[in-house]
C-alpha positions in Angstrom: 7.9 122.5 120.6 8.1 123.7 117.0 5.3 124.8 115.1 5.3 121.5 112.7 4.6 119.8 115.5 1.3 121.3 116.2 -1.3 119.5 114.2 -4.9 121.1 115.4 -7.4 120.5 112.3 -11.2 121.7 112.0 -13.0 118.4 110.7 -16.6 117.5 111.0 -18.7 120.8 109.7 -17.9 124.4 108.6 -16.7 127.2 110.7 -17.3 130.7 110.1 -15.6 132.3 113.1 -12.1 132.6 114.6 -10.4 130.0 116.0 -8.0 131.1 119.0 -5.7 128.6 120.3 -4.4 129.7 124.0 -0.8 128.5 124.3 0.5 125.2 123.0 -1.4 121.9 122.8 0.3 118.8 122.5 -1.6 116.5 120.4 -4.2 116.7 117.9 -7.0 118.7 118.7 -10.6 117.9 116.7 -13.0 121.0 116.4 -16.6 119.7 115.8 -18.3 122.9 114.7 -21.6 122.0 113.6 -23.2 122.3 116.9 -23.4 118.4 117.5 -21.6 116.5 120.5 -19.0 113.9 119.3 -20.7 110.4 119.7 -18.7 108.8 122.6 -18.7 105.1 120.5 -16.3 107.2 117.7 -13.6 107.7 120.2 -12.8 104.1 120.9 -12.2 101.8 117.8 -11.4 99.4 120.2 -14.7 98.8 121.3 -16.5 98.6 117.9 -18.1 95.2 117.7 -16.2 92.8 115.6 -17.9 91.1 112.5 -18.1 87.7 114.4 -20.2 89.5 117.0 -22.5 91.6 114.6 -25.8 90.7 113.2 -27.5 90.7 109.8 -30.2 92.7 110.7 -28.1 95.3 112.5 -26.1 95.6 108.9 -28.8 96.4 106.9 -30.5 93.0 106.0 -34.0 92.7 105.4 -36.3 91.0 107.8 -37.7 87.7 106.7 -41.1 86.2 108.1 -40.3 84.2 111.3 -39.0 80.7 111.0 -39.8 77.5 112.4 -37.1 78.2 115.2 -38.6 81.9 115.5 -35.4 83.5 113.7 -36.1 86.4 111.5 -32.9 85.9 109.4 -33.4 82.6 107.2 -30.0 80.7 106.4 -27.9 82.3 103.7 -27.8 80.8 100.5 -24.4 81.6 98.2 -25.1 84.0 95.7 -22.9 83.6 92.6 -20.9 87.1 93.4 -19.6 85.7 96.7 -15.9 85.0 95.4 -15.7 88.1 93.6 -17.2 90.1 96.5 -14.3 88.5 98.9 -11.7 88.7 96.4 -12.4 92.5 96.3 -12.9 92.7 100.2 -9.2 91.0 100.7 -7.8 93.4 98.0 -9.3 96.5 100.1 -8.1 95.2 103.6 -4.5 95.2 102.4 -4.3 98.2 100.4 -7.6 100.1 101.3 -10.5 101.1 99.3 -14.3 100.9 98.3 -15.9 97.8 97.9 -19.5 98.4 96.5 -22.6 96.1 95.8 -25.6 97.4 93.8 -28.8 96.1 93.0 -32.8 96.6 93.5 -34.0 96.9 97.0 -34.1 93.3 98.6 -32.1 92.0 96.3 -30.0 90.6 99.3 -27.5 93.1 99.2 -27.0 93.8 102.7 -27.2 90.0 103.5 -24.4 89.3 100.6 -22.1 92.0 101.7 -22.5 90.9 105.8 -21.4 86.9 104.7 -18.7 88.0 103.1 -17.2 90.3 105.9 -18.0 87.6 108.4 -16.3 84.9 106.5 -13.2 87.3 105.2 -12.6 89.2 108.5 -14.5 88.2 111.5 -12.2 89.6 114.2 -12.1 93.3 112.8 -13.7 96.1 114.6 -17.0 97.1 112.2 -17.7 100.7 112.2 -21.2 101.6 111.0 -21.8 105.3 111.5 -25.1 107.1 111.5 -24.0 110.0 109.9 -21.7 110.5 107.0 -20.1 113.4 109.1 -18.5 110.9 111.8 -16.3 109.1 109.3 -13.7 112.0 109.5 -13.9 111.7 113.3 -13.5 107.8 113.1 -10.4 108.1 111.1 -8.4 109.9 114.3 -9.9 107.1 116.4 -8.4 104.2 114.0 -5.5 106.0 113.7 -5.2 106.6 117.6 -6.1 103.0 118.6 -4.3 101.2 115.4 -7.4 98.8 115.7 -8.1 96.6 112.9 -11.4 97.8 111.2 -13.9 97.7 108.3 -16.2 100.7 107.7 -19.6 99.5 107.0 -22.2 101.7 105.1 -25.2 100.0 104.0 -27.2 102.7 101.5 -24.3 104.3 100.8 -25.6 107.5 99.2 -26.7 109.0 102.4 -22.7 109.1 103.3 -21.7 110.9 99.9 -21.1 114.6 100.7 -18.4 117.1 101.4 -16.9 116.7 104.8 -18.5 112.8 104.7 -17.4 110.5 102.6 -15.5 112.6 100.0 -12.4 111.9 98.6 -10.1 112.6 100.9 -11.6 110.8 103.6 -11.4 107.7 101.1 -7.8 108.6 100.6 -7.4 108.5 104.6 -9.3 105.2 104.6 -6.9 103.6 102.1 -4.3 104.8 103.9 -4.4 103.4 107.0 -5.8 100.2 105.0 -9.1 100.0 106.3 -11.8 98.3 103.7 -15.1 100.4 103.3 -17.9 98.0 102.2 -21.0 99.6 100.8 -24.4 99.1 99.6 -26.4 100.7 97.1 -29.6 100.5 95.2 -29.5 100.5 91.6 -30.9 103.8 91.1 -29.2 105.6 93.6 -26.2 104.4 92.1 -27.1 106.1 88.8 -28.2 109.2 90.4 -24.6 109.7 92.1 -22.3 107.7 89.8 -22.0 109.6 86.3 -21.8 113.2 85.3 -23.3 114.7 82.3 -21.4 114.8 79.0 -22.9 116.1 75.8 -22.4 114.1 72.9 -21.1 116.0 69.8 -23.4 115.8 66.7 -26.4 114.0 68.9 -29.6 115.2 70.1 -29.6 115.9 73.6 -31.7 112.9 75.8 -32.8 114.5 79.1 -33.3 110.8 80.4 -29.8 109.3 79.7 -27.8 113.1 79.6 -29.5 114.8 82.8 -27.5 112.7 85.3 -25.2 115.0 87.3 -24.1 112.9 90.4 -22.6 114.8 93.6 -20.9 111.8 94.6 -19.0 110.8 91.0 -15.7 111.0 91.9 -16.0 108.7 95.0 -18.1 106.5 93.2 -15.7 106.3 90.0 -12.8 105.1 92.3 -14.7 101.8 92.7 -16.0 99.0 90.3 -19.4 98.1 91.4 -20.5 94.7 91.9 -24.3 93.7 90.6 -26.2 91.6 92.4 -29.4 90.7 90.5 -32.6 90.6 92.1 -33.5 87.4 90.1 -31.7 84.3 91.1 -29.6 82.3 88.6 -30.1 78.7 88.3 -27.5 77.6 90.3 -28.4 79.6 93.0 -31.6 78.2 92.8 -30.1 74.8 92.9 -28.3 75.9 96.0 -31.3 77.1 97.6 -33.7 73.8 96.2 -31.2 71.5 98.5 -31.8 74.0 101.6 -34.3 72.6 104.2 -35.6 75.8 105.8 -39.2 76.2 105.2 -39.2 79.8 104.1 -36.4 79.1 101.5 -38.5 76.3 100.3 -41.6 78.1 99.9 -39.9 81.1 98.4 -38.1 79.0 95.6 -41.4 77.3 94.8 -43.3 80.3 94.6 -41.1 83.5 93.9 -42.2 83.8 89.9 -40.8 86.7 88.3 -39.5 88.3 91.8 -36.1 87.2 93.2 -35.8 84.8 96.3 -34.6 87.3 98.5 -37.7 89.8 97.4 -40.0 87.0 98.4 -38.5 86.1 101.8 -38.9 90.0 102.5 -42.3 89.8 101.6 -41.6 92.8 99.0 -44.2 91.3 96.5 -46.8 90.3 99.1 -46.5 94.2 100.0 -46.7 95.4 96.7 -49.5 93.3 95.5 -51.7 94.3 98.8 -50.8 98.0 98.2 -52.0 97.9 94.5 -55.0 96.1 95.3 -56.0 98.7 97.9 -57.2 101.5 95.5 -60.7 100.2 95.2 -63.9 100.6 96.9 -63.5 97.4 98.9 -59.9 98.4 100.0 -57.9 101.0 101.5 -58.2 104.2 99.0 -56.8 106.7 101.5 -54.2 104.4 102.7 -53.1 103.5 99.1 -53.2 107.5 98.7 -50.8 108.1 101.3 -48.4 105.6 100.6 -48.4 106.7 97.2 -47.6 110.3 98.2 -44.8 108.9 100.2 -43.4 107.0 97.2 -43.7 109.8 94.6 -41.7 112.2 97.4 -39.1 109.3 97.3 -38.9 109.6 93.4 -37.9 113.3 93.8 -35.2 112.5 95.5 -36.2 114.0 98.7 -35.1 111.8 101.6 -37.1 110.2 104.1 -38.7 110.3 106.8 -41.5 112.5 105.7 -43.8 114.3 108.1 -47.2 112.7 108.7 -48.8 115.9 108.0 -47.1 116.3 104.8 -48.4 112.6 103.3 -52.0 114.0 104.5 -51.5 117.2 102.6 -50.9 115.4 99.5 -52.8 112.3 99.6 -55.9 114.1 98.5 -54.9 114.6 94.9 -54.1 110.6 94.6 -57.4 109.9 96.2 -59.4 112.2 94.1 -57.8 110.7 91.0 -58.9 107.6 92.2 -62.6 108.7 92.5 -62.9 110.5 96.1 -65.8 110.7 98.1 -67.4 107.6 95.7 -65.1 105.2 97.0 -66.1 105.7 100.7 -62.4 106.1 101.3 -61.7 105.2 105.3 -60.6 107.7 108.0 -57.2 109.1 108.3 -56.3 107.1 111.5 -57.8 103.7 110.0 -55.8 104.4 106.9 -52.5 105.6 108.6 -53.0 102.1 110.9 -53.4 100.1 107.5 -50.3 101.6 106.3 -48.1 101.1 108.9 -49.2 97.6 110.1 -46.4 95.0 109.6 -47.1 92.4 107.5 -45.8 88.7 108.1 -43.7 89.8 110.5 -41.5 91.7 108.5 -42.2 95.1 107.3 -45.1 97.7 106.6 -45.6 100.2 103.6 -44.8 103.2 105.7 -42.7 102.8 108.5 -42.9 105.1 111.8 -39.9 107.0 112.5 -39.2 109.8 115.6 -41.2 113.3 115.6 -44.4 111.9 113.7 -42.2 110.8 110.5 -42.8 108.0 108.3 -40.4 106.0 105.7 -41.8 104.3 102.7 -40.8 100.6 102.3 -38.0 101.0 99.5 -39.2 97.7 97.7 -42.5 99.8 96.8 -40.4 103.0 95.3 -38.3 100.2 93.1 -41.2 98.7 91.8 -43.1 102.0 90.9 -39.7 103.3 89.3 -39.4 99.9 87.2 -43.1 100.1 85.6 -43.0 100.4 81.8 -43.9 102.8 80.6 -42.5 104.6 83.3 -44.4 106.0 86.0 -44.9 109.8 85.7 -44.3 111.9 89.0 -47.2 114.4 88.9 -46.2 117.9 88.7 -48.1 119.0 92.1 -45.5 117.0 94.1 -42.2 118.7 92.9 -42.9 122.1 94.8 -43.5 120.2 97.8 -40.1 118.2 97.3 -38.4 121.9 96.9 -39.8 123.3 100.0 -38.6 120.3 101.9 -35.3 119.8 101.3 -32.9 120.5 103.9 -29.5 120.3 102.8 -27.4 120.5 99.6 -27.4 117.0 98.7 -31.0 116.5 98.3 -31.5 119.6 97.0 -29.1 118.6 94.3 -30.8 115.0 94.1 -34.4 116.8 93.5 -32.9 119.3 91.1 -31.9 116.0 88.9 -35.0 114.4 89.3 -36.9 117.0 88.3 -34.6 117.9 85.3 -35.2 114.2 84.2 -38.9 114.4 84.5 -38.9 117.2 81.5 -42.0 118.8 82.6 -42.7 122.7 82.6 -43.3 122.3 86.4 -40.3 120.0 87.1 -38.2 121.9 84.9 -38.8 124.9 86.8 -38.4 123.3 90.0 -34.9 122.0 88.8 -33.8 125.7 87.8 -34.8 127.1 91.3 -32.8 124.3 92.8 -29.6 124.6 90.6 -29.7 128.4 91.1 -30.1 128.1 94.9 -27.1 125.5 94.7 -24.8 128.2 92.5 -25.6 130.9 95.2 -24.6 128.6 97.6 -21.3 127.7 95.9 -22.3 124.2 95.5 -20.0 122.1 92.8 -21.5 121.1 89.5 -25.1 123.1 90.0 -23.8 126.0 87.3 -23.1 122.7 84.8 -26.4 121.0 85.6 -28.2 124.1 85.0 -26.5 124.9 81.7 -27.5 121.1 80.7 -31.0 122.1 82.0 -31.1 125.2 79.5 -29.9 123.1 76.4 -32.9 120.8 77.0 -35.1 123.7 77.1 -33.6 125.0 73.9 -32.3 128.1 75.9 -28.9 127.9 74.4 -27.4 131.1 74.6 -28.4 130.8 78.4 -26.4 127.7 78.4 -23.2 128.9 76.9 -23.3 131.6 79.5 -23.6 129.0 82.4 -21.3 126.4 80.9 -18.8 129.3 80.3 -18.7 130.5 84.0 -18.0 127.1 84.8 -15.8 126.7 82.7 -13.6 130.0 83.8 -13.9 128.2 87.2 -12.4 125.0 86.4 -15.1 122.8 85.3 -13.6 120.3 82.7 -17.0 118.9 81.8 -18.4 122.6 81.3 -15.6 123.2 78.8 -16.5 120.2 77.0 -19.7 120.8 76.9 -19.4 124.5 75.8 -17.2 123.0 72.8 -19.8 121.0 71.6 -22.6 123.8 71.6 -20.0 125.9 69.3 -19.5 122.9 67.1 -23.5 122.5 66.5 -23.0 126.2 65.6 -20.4 125.5 63.1 -17.7 127.6 65.0 -14.9 125.4 65.0 -12.4 127.5 66.5 -14.3 128.1 69.8 -15.1 124.7 69.5 -11.6 123.5 69.5 -10.4 126.0 72.0 -12.9 124.8 75.1 -12.5 121.0 73.9 -8.8 121.5 74.2 -9.2 123.3 77.6 -11.2 120.5 79.2 -8.8 118.2 77.7 -5.9 119.8 79.2 -7.5 119.9 82.6 -7.7 115.9 82.5 -11.2 115.3 81.1 -11.0 112.0 79.3 -14.4 112.5 77.1 -12.5 115.8 75.7 -9.4 114.4 75.4 -10.9 111.2 73.2 -12.6 113.5 71.1 -9.7 115.9 70.3 -7.8 112.7 69.4 -10.6 111.7 67.1 -10.4 114.9 65.3 -6.9 115.0 64.9 -6.5 111.1 63.7 -9.3 112.5 60.8 -7.1 115.2 59.9 -4.2 112.8 59.6 -2.2 113.9 62.4 -1.5 111.1 64.1 1.4 111.5 66.6 -0.9 114.2 68.3 -3.9 111.8 68.1 -1.9 109.3 69.8 -0.9 111.6 72.5 -4.2 112.4 73.5 -6.0 108.9 72.8 -3.4 107.5 75.3 -4.0 110.0 78.0 -7.7 109.3 77.3 -7.2 105.7 77.5 -4.9 106.2 81.1 -8.1 108.0 82.7 -10.2 105.0 82.4 -11.8 105.9 78.4 -12.5 102.2 77.0 -13.1 103.8 73.5 -10.0 105.7 73.4 -7.9 102.8 74.2 -10.0 100.8 71.2 -9.1 103.8 69.0 -5.2 103.8 70.2 -5.1 100.1 69.6 -6.3 100.7 66.5 -3.8 103.7 65.7 -1.4 101.5 66.8 -2.1 98.6 64.8 -2.5 100.5 61.7 1.0 101.7 62.0 2.7 98.2 62.5 2.8 98.4 66.0 1.1 95.2 66.8 1.8 94.4 70.4 1.2 97.7 71.6 -2.1 97.7 70.2 -2.7 94.0 71.4 -2.1 95.6 74.9 -4.6 98.5 74.3 -7.2 96.2 72.9 -7.3 94.0 75.8 -7.3 97.2 78.1 -10.6 98.3 76.5 -12.2 95.2 76.0 -11.7 94.0 79.6 -13.2 97.7 80.4 -16.2 95.9 78.0 -15.9 97.4 75.1 -17.2 95.4 72.2 -15.2 96.9 69.2 -11.9 96.1 71.3 -12.9 92.6 72.0 -14.2 91.8 68.3 -10.5 93.3 66.9 -8.7 91.0 69.6 -10.9 88.1 68.0 -9.6 89.1 64.6 -6.3 89.3 65.6 -5.9 86.0 67.1 -7.8 84.5 64.4 -5.2 85.8 61.5 -2.6 84.5 63.4 -4.5 80.8 63.6 -5.1 80.9 67.5 -8.7 79.8 67.3 -9.3 79.1 70.8 -8.2 82.5 71.8 -10.1 84.1 69.0 -13.5 82.1 69.5 -12.7 83.5 73.4 -13.1 87.1 72.5 -15.4 86.6 69.7 -17.7 85.2 72.4 -16.8 88.0 74.7 -17.7 90.6 72.5 -21.0 89.2 71.2 -22.1 88.9 74.9 -21.2 92.7 75.1 -23.6 93.2 72.0 -21.4 93.0 68.9 -22.9 91.8 66.4 -20.1 91.4 64.0 -19.0 89.4 66.6 -21.8 87.2 66.9 -21.9 86.9 62.9 -18.5 85.5 62.8 -19.2 82.8 65.5 -22.0 82.1 63.3 -20.0 81.7 60.4 -17.5 79.6 62.1 -20.1 76.9 63.8 -21.6 77.2 60.0 -18.0 75.9 58.5 -18.0 73.1 61.5 -21.1 71.9 60.5 -22.8 72.7 63.9 -26.1 74.0 62.6 -27.8 74.4 66.2 -25.0 76.9 67.3 -24.6 78.6 64.0 -28.3 79.3 64.1 -28.0 80.6 67.4 -25.2 83.0 66.8 -26.7 84.1 63.1 -30.4 85.1 64.9 -28.0 87.0 67.7 -26.2 88.9 65.5 -29.2 89.9 63.5 -31.1 90.7 66.7 -28.2 93.3 67.5 -28.6 94.8 64.4 -26.5 92.9 61.5 -29.3 92.5 58.8 -26.9 90.4 56.7 -26.7 87.5 59.0 -30.6 87.2 58.3 -29.2 86.3 54.5 -26.8 83.7 56.2 -28.8 81.9 58.4 -31.5 81.8 55.3 -28.7 79.8 53.3 -27.9 77.6 56.1 -31.7 76.8 56.8 -32.0 76.3 53.0 -29.0 73.7 52.8 -30.6 72.0 55.7 -33.8 71.7 53.6 -35.7 73.9 56.1 -37.4 75.8 53.2 -39.9 77.8 55.1 -37.6 78.3 58.4 -35.1 79.9 55.4 -37.5 81.8 53.5 -38.9 83.5 57.0 -35.1 84.3 57.6 -34.9 86.2 53.9 -38.0 87.7 54.8 -36.9 89.5 58.1 -33.8 90.3 56.6 -35.2 91.8 53.6 -37.7 93.8 55.9 -34.6 95.3 57.5 -32.8 96.1 54.1 -30.5 93.6 53.4 -30.1 93.4 49.5 -28.9 89.7 49.3 -31.8 88.6 51.2 -34.2 91.1 49.4 -32.9 89.2 45.9 -32.7 85.6 47.3 -36.4 86.1 48.5 -37.6 87.4 45.4 -35.9 84.3 43.5 -37.7 81.9 45.9 -40.8 83.4 45.5 -40.4 83.6 41.4 -39.8 79.8 41.7 -42.6 79.0 43.6 -44.9 80.8 40.9 -45.6 83.9 43.4 -44.9 86.5 40.7 -46.7 89.5 42.2 -44.5 89.4 45.6 -41.7 88.1 43.4 -41.6 91.3 41.2 -41.7 93.3 44.4 -38.9 92.3 46.1 -36.7 91.7 42.9 -37.5 95.5 41.9 -36.2 96.5 45.5 -32.8 94.9 44.9 -32.3 95.8 41.4 -33.3 99.4 42.2 -30.1 99.5 45.1 -28.0 98.3 42.3 -28.1 94.8 42.3 -27.4 93.3 38.7 -29.1 89.9 39.5 -32.2 91.0 40.6 -32.3 93.1 37.6 -31.7 90.2 35.3 -34.3 87.6 37.2 -36.9 90.9 37.0 -36.0 91.2 33.3 -36.8 87.3 33.0 -39.9 87.7 35.2 -41.6 90.9 33.8 -42.2 89.5 30.2 -43.9 86.5 31.8 -46.1 89.2 33.0 -46.8 90.6 30.0 -44.7 93.8 30.8 -42.1 94.0 28.0 -41.8 97.9 28.1 -41.1 97.4 31.9 -38.4 94.6 31.2 -36.3 96.7 29.1 -34.4 99.0 31.5 -33.6 95.9 33.5 -32.7 93.8 30.9 -30.5 96.6 29.8 -28.6 96.6 33.0 -28.1 92.8 32.9 -27.3 92.8 29.6 -24.3 95.5 29.7 -23.5 93.4 32.8 -23.0 90.5 30.2 -25.4 88.3 31.9 -25.7 85.3 29.2 -29.1 85.8 28.2 -29.6 88.9 29.1 -29.1 90.3 25.6 -31.5 87.7 24.1 -34.7 88.4 26.3 -33.9 91.9 25.5 -34.0 91.3 21.9 -37.1 89.4 22.4 -38.6 92.3 24.8 -38.0 94.9 21.7 -39.3 92.5 19.1 -42.3 92.1 20.9 -43.1 95.8 21.1 -42.3 96.4 17.6 -39.0 98.1 18.1 -37.2 96.0 15.3 -34.2 98.1 15.2 -33.2 97.6 18.9 -34.4 94.0 18.8 -31.8 93.3 16.3 -29.1 95.1 17.7 -29.4 92.9 21.1 -30.0 89.8 19.1 -26.5 90.6 17.0 -25.0 90.8 20.2 -26.7 87.4 21.7 -25.6 85.6 18.4 -22.2 87.1 18.4 -21.8 85.5 21.7 -22.9 81.9 20.4 -26.7 82.0 21.4 -28.2 79.7 18.6 -31.4 81.1 19.2 -30.8 84.8 18.9 -29.2 84.1 15.8 -32.3 82.3 14.3 -34.2 85.3 15.8 -31.7 87.8 14.2 -32.7 86.1 11.1 -36.1 86.5 11.3 -35.9 89.7 11.7 -33.9 90.1 8.4 -37.3 88.3 6.8 -39.4 91.0 8.1 -37.4 93.3 6.5 -37.3 91.2 3.3 -33.5 91.2 3.4 -33.3 87.0 2.5 -29.8 86.8 2.1 -28.7 88.7 5.4 -31.4 86.3 7.0 -29.9 83.0 5.4 -26.6 83.8 6.9 -28.1 84.0 10.5 -29.7 81.1 9.8 -26.6 79.0 8.7 -24.9 79.8 11.7 -27.7 78.8 13.8 -28.1 75.8 12.3 -24.4 74.9 12.6 -24.7 75.6 15.8 -27.2 72.5 16.2 -30.7 74.6 16.1 -32.9 71.9 13.7 -35.5 74.9 13.4 -33.2 77.5 11.8 -31.9 74.6 9.7 -35.8 74.5 8.5 -36.0 78.2 8.2 -32.9 78.3 6.1 -34.2 75.6 3.7 -37.4 77.6 3.5 -35.4 80.9 2.8 -33.6 79.2 -0.2 -36.8 77.7 -1.4 -38.8 80.9 -1.5 -35.9 82.8 -3.1 -36.0 80.2 -6.1 -39.6 80.6 -6.2 
């Protein structure tokens, strides 16, 4: 036997000592080095249950209260994601891959996944491992037996770690065409899914940037399907049509909760826990549950030792009122907290060795409270001291950093430093971000530099950002380019953006393309812009589509513009709608204009208002004009006012004009001044006309000058009149003359009056004559009088 025929492997753990092979062994040998025996079920894939013989409770679906027939699982009501989920699962079965459903606790994730699996692949054998370390071992069993299998991972976060579900393991399952069907709570997905990138030239926000995730690479290979906890109208319609008494009750009474939540008794337990804090409730029981909830929110996985919850609960009980509440005994409190409600579950769920889980619905509800509920500082050291593995330590560190208190940041720093000492990936990166957030930039640069020199592209990018903020362009570009060359898409995009601004289009195109191919929708959109500007329209269209389909509303808007320019109105409207749904205020505005031209007032009103809400203040002006034409003057004024308050100059002007006509001069003056001061000559002209009526001739002069210089027909006359009123005859003559030369008969007559005041009757008669020839009867009379006076 040759050496290459021997395929001995070490899997399932780490090994620090020597491995000695005595002789040659024909076939693969697996050494399990974590000290745990291999569970027998892992060795025989053909004995794993098939999907059709499995059940939803075993899969992880929440138990509902018993039905009329005694069942704990109500009939399944089709969800809107079902078709998409089954299609993804079919693709994964043909090619391998991870199919992931995310959503809140009790949204119905496990049940929807289970039903999809049973419908699509009832005869496949299902692997539902109890530990992530079993996955590499299961690969060998599947390879050996060639059984057609499917991997079920409920609460995926428990399986994301090196030696469990990592990139290598996922690739092996893909090679075997074994799909992985997984569920994950939204909060856990956020913790694991994305790495921190520091935005250039922006202040750092701990809540949005302290999100280093240990499972980033695995989750990056899956496009999650979001299952909302609240049911759509079509889902509710299907539920109403069902006869199961539990579903009928849930649809009738679920209120702000999801139907699946109601069925699983989540709202009932939440409400009971909230009510229990008072003197007539179970305050000690409330405190025990509160301690478990906050431990879970730190990222410390359950179960928690009973003695730990007892030790912590006193803080919460004291905050409630302590002995004044006449709290129950510890035994009574534990009995209350672990009592099963509605035949479903309890607030604290007993586990082996005197430990307890907390009902995850309660944790999610606390996390969803607005404003966000704060984790007390005293909890963090307890969480840190009870961590047992690297994944949990990283999670506690991340959550502690996000909490952003002095105590929690100290815990985060300790956690990350411990992980660095233990050679855990990403810890140095996270520590660097923590240093930035605590204004320790020098230390942050040192940590990022070490991580970057060890190959961390994201750390190199962040180091470049810090140098850019210091004005060190050379060092910034060096580290950013290093990150880009290592394949970091954000750095590639940033590099492309800089080159584009410098006019180096060819180089910018290369980096935009590399970032776009790595999945950056912003790079794909900018690449489309670059190609479009160079006349390569077909290529630009391709990249706009890539970016738009990834959710980039700028690209979708550009597609709408493109199809509008070539008169493909249906396709144009489709992309404008897509962009508007993604938050594009311009796309919504465009739709408003389109429906306005068609005379579809209600639709135009809807899109203009959405555009304004998304931040395009000019939409308020267009909507005001639309409503004004529809003789809804009060509504029009309301929208002009909203636009004016948002700073839209057209709205400010129109509001001022309406107020002036409506004889509300003080308010009209206020808004017209704002518009005029923003450079609007219409507003200056209108203000110049309004102020003299309020006796403010001197104040009118500068605005009338602006209007007169802009050749507004009456502005020169009004300016002459304003100067005349204040006795400044020389300036008055100048502007009367200008208006008279433009054909204003009244200005010619008033110019003549000025000359009369100066005793220059001959000059006055000339202007009276010109005004009279234009039909001004008063000027004709003045001409006669001036001749008569001279003869006298």
